[in-house]
N, C-alpha and C positions, 0 to 999 in steps of 0.2 A: 681193278687191276690185281691179278693174282701175284702173291709174293713167292719168290723162289725159296727152295728148301734152305739155302744158305742164309737168306735174310731172316727167315723164320727162326733158324737156329741161333743166329747172332742176337736177335731180340730176346730169345729165351735165356741165353747165357747172360746177357746184360741184366735182365730182370732178376735172375738168381744170384748174380754177383760172382760168376765164375769166369775163368779165362784159361785158355789153353797155354800150357808151358811145355816146351820141348827141351830135351837134353840129349847130348851125344854121350853115351856110356859104353864102356867096354862090354862085350857080349857076356863075359863071366859075371859082371855086376848085374846085368839085366836078368840073367838066369837066377842069381841069388835073390833078387827082388821078387821074381815070379815064384820061386820055391817057397820063400818065406810067406808070401801072400797066400799061397795055397795051403801051407801047413797051418797058418793062423786063421785061415778062413776070413780074411779081410781084403777089401779091394786094395790094389797096389797104391793108389793115390792116398788112401787112408794110412797105409803102412808107412809111406814116406813122411806124411805129416806127423804121425805119432813118433817116428824116429827122430825127426828134427826137433820136436818139442822135448822129447826125452834128452836129446843131446844138449839143448840149450839149458834145461833145468840142471843137468849134471855139470855143465861147464861153469855155471854160476857158483856151484858148491866148491869148485876147485880153488 
């Protein structure tokens, strides 16, 4: 039996340990993320992860 594209993708995501996460953001915030991602030449997901890690590190110092 052939697997559907969705099932194949789900198995791949589980194997790699990734999960989709969605947020509703203001369009200006989305534009800011896109612009920063382009300027820094990093994927948007990586930019957000780096920003959260940076935020947590600096909150601990406060």
